[in-house]
TIDREN-905713 format. One line per field, with one value per residue (C-alpha): residue number from 1; residue in one letter; x, y, z. Coordinates in steps of 0.5 Angstrom, whole numbers. Example, Ala and Ser with C-alpha at 12.3 -4.5 7.8 and 13.67 -1.06 7.14 Angstrom:
TIDREN-905713
num	[1, 2]
residu	[A, S]
X	[25, 27]
Y	[-9, -2]
Z	[16, 14]
end
This chain:
TIDREN-905713
num	[1, 2, 3, 4, 5, 6, 7, 8, 9, 10, 11, 12, 13, 14, 15, 16, 17, 18, 19, 20, 21, 22, 23, 24, 25, 26, 27, 28, 29, 30, 31, 32, 33, 34, 35, 36, 37, 38, 39, 40, 41, 42, 43, 44, 45, 46, 47, 48, 49, 50, 51, 52, 53, 54, 55, 56, 57, 58, 59, 60, 61, 62, 63, 64, 65, 66, 67, 68, 69, 70, 71, 72, 73, 74, 75, 76, 77, 78, 79, 80, 81, 82, 83, 84, 85, 86, 87, 88, 89, 90, 91, 92, 93, 94, 95, 96, 97, 98, 99, 100, 101, 102, 103, 104, 105, 106, 107, 108, 109, 110, 111, 112, 113, 114, 115, 116, 117, 118, 119, 120, 121, 122, 123, 124, 125, 126, 127, 128, 129, 130, 131, 132, 133, 134, 135, 136, 137, 138, 139, 140, 141, 142, 143, 144, 145, 146, 147, 148, 149, 150, 151, 152, 153, 154, 155, 156, 157, 158, 159, 160, 161, 162, 163, 164, 165, 166, 167, 168, 169, 170, 171, 172, 173, 174, 175, 176, 177, 178, 179, 180, 181, 182, 183, 184, 185, 186, 187, 188, 189, 190, 191, 192, 193, 194, 195, 196, 197, 198, 199, 200, 201, 202, 203, 204, 205, 206, 207, 208, 209, 210, 211, 212, 213, 214, 215, 216, 217, 218, 219, 220, 221, 222, 223, 224, 225, 226, 227, 228, 229, 230, 231, 232, 233, 234, 235, 236, 237, 238, 239]
residu	[M, T, D, M, A, A, E, N, R, R, R, A, Y, L, R, A, L, D, I, D, V, Y, V, L, R, G, N, S, E, I, E, P, P, P, A, D, A, P, D, A, T, D, S, A, A, A, A, V, A, D, V, E, S, A, D, W, A, T, L, E, Q, A, V, P, A, C, T, Q, C, V, L, Y, K, T, R, T, Q, T, V, F, G, V, G, R, R, T, A, D, W, M, I, I, G, D, A, P, G, A, E, E, D, Q, R, G, E, P, F, V, G, R, A, G, K, L, L, D, E, M, L, R, A, L, G, L, Q, R, N, S, V, F, I, T, N, I, L, K, C, R, P, P, E, D, R, D, S, A, A, D, E, A, E, S, C, R, R, Y, L, E, R, Q, I, E, L, I, S, P, K, I, V, V, A, V, G, P, I, A, A, Q, N, L, L, Q, T, D, A, P, L, G, R, L, R, Q, Q, K, H, Y, L, S, D, G, Q, R, P, V, V, V, T, Y, H, P, D, Y, L, L, R, S, P, T, L, K, R, K, A, W, E, D, L, C, F, A, Q, R, V, I, N, E, T, S, Q]
X	[11, 16, 20, 26, 22, 18, 24, 28, 22, 22, 29, 28, 23, 27, 33, 28, 27, 34, 33, 38, 37, 41, 41, 42, 49, 50, 43, 45, 38, 37, 40, 44, 42, 46, 51, 48, 41, 37, 35, 27, 31, 35, 30, 26, 31, 33, 25, 26, 32, 30, 24, 26, 25, 21, 15, 8, 10, 17, 13, 8, 14, 17, 12, 10, 18, 19, 22, 24, 20, 17, 10, 12, 13, 5, 2, -2, -1, 1, -5, -2, -8, -13, -16, -14, -7, -8, -13, -14, -16, -11, -14, -9, -10, -6, -6, -9, -14, -16, -21, -16, -11, -15, -17, -11, -15, -16, -22, -27, -32, -36, -31, -30, -38, -37, -32, -35, -41, -37, -34, -40, -43, -38, -40, -33, -33, -28, -24, -24, -20, -13, -14, -8, -5, 1, 3, 3, 2, -3, 0, -2, -8, -10, -5, -3, 3, 9, 15, 20, 14, 12, 19, 20, 14, 16, 19, 13, 8, 12, 13, 6, 5, 10, 7, 0, 2, -5, -8, -10, -8, -14, -11, -16, -15, -9, -4, -4, -4, 1, 6, 4, 6, 11, 7, 5, -1, -8, -13, -18, -12, -10, -17, -20, -13, -9, -2, 3, 8, 15, 16, 12, 7, 2, -3, -6, -13, -14, -21, -23, -23, -29, -28, -28, -34, -38, -36, -38, -44, -45, -38, -40, -42, -35, -33, -36, -35, -27, -28, -32, -26, -21, -26, -25, -17, -18, -21, -17, -11, -14, -16]
Y	[50, 51, 45, 46, 45, 40, 36, 38, 35, 29, 27, 29, 23, 19, 20, 19, 12, 10, 10, 12, 19, 20, 27, 28, 31, 39, 39, 46, 47, 42, 44, 39, 38, 42, 38, 38, 37, 33, 26, 23, 16, 19, 23, 17, 12, 17, 17, 9, 9, 14, 11, 10, 18, 19, 24, 23, 27, 22, 16, 17, 18, 12, 7, 9, 9, 1, -4, -8, -15, -18, -15, -8, -11, -14, -8, -3, 2, 2, 2, 7, 7, 11, 15, 20, 20, 21, 15, 11, 5, 2, -3, -8, -13, -18, -14, -11, -15, -13, -7, -4, -5, -1, 5, 5, 5, -1, -5, -3, -7, -12, -13, -6, -4, -10, -7, 0, -3, -6, 0, 5, -1, 2, 9, 10, 12, 10, 17, 17, 10, 9, 2, 0, -7, -11, -11, -4, -8, -13, -21, -24, -28, -25, -30, -30, -25, -28, -28, -24, -19, -18, -17, -12, -8, -8, -2, 2, -1, 0, 7, 9, 6, 10, 16, 15, 12, 9, 6, -1, -5, -9, -15, -18, -24, -29, -28, -20, -23, -28, -23, -17, -22, -26, -32, -39, -40, -40, -34, -38, -39, -31, -28, -26, -24, -18, -18, -13, -11, -12, -6, -9, -3, -3, -7, -12, -15, -21, -22, -24, -21, -19, -23, -29, -26, -25, -33, -35, -30, -35, -32, -25, -25, -27, -21, -17, -19, -18, -11, -11, -13, -8, -3, -6, -5, 2, 4, 0, 3, 11, 10]
Z	[-56, -61, -65, -61, -55, -57, -58, -52, -48, -52, -51, -44, -43, -47, -42, -36, -39, -40, -48, -52, -56, -63, -66, -74, -74, -75, -72, -67, -66, -60, -54, -50, -44, -38, -34, -28, -30, -24, -28, -27, -25, -21, -16, -16, -14, -8, -6, -6, -2, 4, 5, 13, 14, 9, 10, 6, -1, -1, 1, -4, -10, -7, -8, -16, -17, -14, -18, -12, -14, -20, -19, -22, -29, -28, -25, -28, -23, -15, -10, -4, 1, 3, 9, 14, 16, 23, 24, 30, 25, 21, 17, 13, 8, 3, -3, -9, -14, -20, -19, -14, -19, -24, -19, -15, -9, -4, -2, -7, -11, -7, -1, 0, 0, 6, 10, 9, 12, 18, 20, 19, 24, 29, 28, 23, 16, 10, 11, 18, 18, 14, 9, 6, 3, 5, -2, -6, -13, -15, -16, -23, -22, -15, -12, -5, -4, -4, 2, -2, -5, 2, 5, -1, 1, 8, 9, 5, 10, 17, 15, 14, 20, 24, 20, 22, 29, 30, 36, 33, 26, 24, 20, 15, 13, 14, 9, 12, 19, 18, 15, 20, 26, 23, 25, 21, 25, 23, 23, 27, 33, 31, 33, 39, 42, 42, 39, 38, 31, 32, 36, 42, 43, 37, 38, 32, 32, 27, 23, 16, 10, 7, 1, 5, 8, 2, 1, 8, 11, 17, 19, 19, 27, 28, 25, 28, 35, 33, 31, 38, 41, 37, 39, 47, 46, 44, 50, 55, 51, 52, 59]
end
């Protein structure tokens, strides 16, 4: 790469970061940017603004560019979600933890392994479902998501649900369940019932978070009952 090309690239990066670029007077070798050159920040902002009609590629660009709440200041990276994009099952938790924040993937570590085992017991694989969270960024100290944070992230999740069109949504943990169902009811009252998202069409089943099951292993049987209930809901819907 020539010195001139390297300097032009450096200037482009600085402009994308909203950093002023100063050029020594009389340095005519450096090319000025074209008047109509696209700005990286403009394209990212456009992706964020166009979430409601976004395809997968646009949505994947919008999430890491998002600055709608304070969590963008402390995240290592966003956690978009993983799995099959035409899945029958969609698993939704509350927020990424420390390991998820480092790896950019939801439900990893011990909780992720337990979730994988629960899915395998149903004859499902991790790559045959879609797994994500209410929040795409980790809250500091792994605290619960705040209402304004969940609201800022809601349109990304809603668009994921629309694109996947799952037969069942499984909310794991009380925070995810309460956010999805817009209720303050405790998890115990939400289990073993068929709920619906705000569209009135997408069924939701609620169960315990794998992290909680690791701390309370005696509840694993109840979690299994919840997953079996979800499978019955799918079977009823398919008839």
